[in-house]
N, C-alpha and C positions, 0 to 999 in steps of 0.2 A: 850357921846351921847348928846351934848348940842345943836346940830343943829336942830332947829325947823322944818326944811324942811325934815327931815328923815320921811319916811312913817312908820306909826304905832309906833311912837317914844315911847309913854307912855306904850304901850303894850310890846314893845321890852324891855324896862327898867324893867318891871314887870317880864317878862320871865327870863331875865338874873339875876335879883335879886333873883328869886325863885331858879334858878340853883346854885347860890352862896350859898344860905342857905342850900340847899340839900347837896352840896359838903362839906360845913363846918360841918354839922351834921354827914353825913355818912362816910366822908373821902374817899380818893382814894382806889382802889383795889377791888371794887365790880364789878358785871356784869352790862352791859348796861341796862338790864331789871330792875335791882334794882334802878338805877337812874331814868329810865323812870317812874316806878311806884311811886317813891317818888315825882317826878315832878308833876304827876297827883294830888297827895294829896296836895302838896304845892300850886299849881296853883288854885285848887278849894278852898283852905283855903283863898286865896287872892281874891276870888269872880269871878274867870274866869270859863267859860264853856270850858271843855276839852273833846275832842274826842280822844280815844286811839285806834290805830290799825284799823281805819276806812278803809273800802275797796272801791276802785275806779276802775271802768272798764277802760281798755286801749283798744281803738278801732282803727282799721285801715280799711279804706274803708267800714265803717259800720259794720265790723265784730269784735267780741271780740277776742283780741289777748293775753291779759294778765290782771292781777289784780295788782294794785299798793296799798301798805299799808304803808302810812306815820306813823311814831311813834305817834306823837301828833299834833293835830290841836287845836289851842287856840282861843276861841271866834270867830270861823269860819273865822278867818283872817290870822293867821300865822301858819306855820309849825314849831314845835320845835323838833329838832333831836338830842338826846343824843348820843354821841360817846365816844369810848375809843381808841384814836389814838395817835401815836407819834406826829403827826402834821396833819393838814388838807391837803388833797391831791386833785388834780384836779378831781379825780373820785367822791369825796364827793360833790364838787360844781356841777358837771354834774348831779349827782343823784338828787340834790335839784332842779336844773333847770327843770329836767324832772318831778319831783313831782309837782312843781308849775304849769307847763303847764297842767298836767292832772287834778289837783284840781282846776285850774283857780284862784289860789291865787297869791299874789304879793310878799310875803316875807316869807323866811325860815330863821331860826336861827340854825346854827350848834353849839352844846355845847359839849366841850371836858372835860370829867370828869377824864381823866387819871392821872392828877397830882394834887398836893395840891392847885394849883392856877387854877381856871377855865379860859379857853380860849373860845372865841366864834367868830363866823363870821356871818354876815348878808348876805344873798344871795337874790338878788332882780331880779324879772323877768320883 
């Protein structure tokens, strides 16, 4: 992530660094919730504001249709979404695009804790 043009570059680096530390400490094989909760602790230890499982109303034609609950919102800027997946799938990206639209945020980071090496993808709206 050397490109200074990346949106929320420093925050992205901090989120990914936190995820790497969490995976190095906990190792693969736990539940998504375990990694999510550990991410909250690590991100707060790094000085970030973290909202976990915050609810957002989904409205259509002014009527409440659903509730969206992103896993983590960091510094009111980025969504961080821990996953346990073989690989990222188009449905993961579509879900994040929907989350970004509802929350009015610009960046989500998918974090895959399934293997010993962390993988991640940035999703931009």
